[in-house]
N, C-alpha and C positions, 0 to 999 in steps of 0.2 A: 261632318260640327264640331261641338268638343263628346267624346261619347260617354267624360268620365262626367261619373252621380257628384257629387255630394252633399253626407248625411245627414238630416236634423232629428236628432227628435224632441216629443213632446203627449205629452203621457194627457188622455183622454178626464178631461173635467165635470162635475154632474152637472153646471152651466150649457154646455153645451150637446145634447142629449135629451130628449122627452121622459113621459114617461113610463114608457119600457127598456128605459135604458138603451136606448139607439144614440145613436148620432145624428145631429140635423142636420141635412144636406150644407146649405151653405155654410157646415165648418169645414167644409174641406177647402175649398172656397181661400178659408181663412188663411189656415194648414199650408197649401202652398203657395200665400205671402209671408211665409214663417220661411218656409224653405229657400225661398232666391233671398230675402232680404242675409239671410245665415250664409247663401252659397254667397253672395257678395260680400261679406264679412269675411268667410272665410280667408278670401283671399285681399285682405286687403283695404275696401271697397266697402266707405260709406255713403251711402243717401242722402242727406241730407250736409252729405261737402256737395257734392252735382249738384242739390235743392240751389245751394249759397253762389250758382253760376249763373242761378237763373234757367237749370237745364232738368225737367220734369220728367218721370218715363209713365206713359198713361198706360191706359190698361185699355185698347183696342177691340176685342174677341179670346172670351177663354171658355174652355169647355171640360168638363168630368164626365168619366164611366163606371162608374158605381160594379164595384164587382161583392161585394158584402160589406153587411153593416159592422165601422166600428163601437163600441161598445164605453159605455164607462169603468174606468177608470185601466184600457187599454193601456197601455205604452207603442201608439202609432212611429213609422218612421221614414223621414218625409228624405226619398232621393229627389235630386233636381244636376236638372242637367239646359246647355242652353242647345235647342238641338235645330235651330237659326237662326244668326244675327249678318246685321248688318250698318252702318251708322245710322242710319235710321229707325229701323228696326228692328226688336232682340226677337224669337221664334223659348219661353223656356217649356219644357219635358219634369212632365214627374207624376213615378209611383206613393204607393202610403200604403202601408206597409205596418200588416200587427202582430210580428210573429213570422208562416212561412203564411198565412192571409193575404194576398194581394184583397187587400178595401179599394185602394180607385187608382182608373190614369188621371191626366191630367194633360192641359194644355194650356197659356199663359203670352198671350201674346202682344206684343208694347210700342208702343211709338213715343220717340225719344217728341221731344216739344219746350220749346221754350215761352218762357212766361212773360205776361210784359211785369211789369213794376206797380202796378196797384194788383197783382195774381188773376185780373179778370179774365183772361183774355188769354190761349196757349195757342201756342203754333209747329206748325211740323221743324224737325231741325235736325241735325247731327250732334253724334253726341266726341263733343270733344276730346280728341286725337288724347288728348293723357288719359282718359279712363278704354279706352278701345281695347289695350290686351285685357284688364281682365275679364271681355267676353269674346275676348276671342276673336274682334276684331282685330282685317288687319286697314 
């Protein structure tokens, strides 16, 4: 699959840290979401356009392996790539770094779903063909 990473940078805000200035672990998942959102935008894919067609990308699995703590005011580099993709599912892989320090690695697996008109039900679906090229899906 696509071994090319797209890079996004975020600066650690005080609100993301504990009293010791260390980033709370759940914020890494937020940064991974930022990474995959920017991954799509870098090629002209905008998630809201897909939602207008009634398709959402649901997270079905997430994994983070922590290596070192991010701290207040660090600039975090989020490297995002597509690890696996099909018309029904996509897996993103991430590396998070602060300078030369590897902070964490992770993956998120997503299922493409059709959203009912009342927005109460999801059912597995295929990604519309016109969006597949953004993720290397043929």
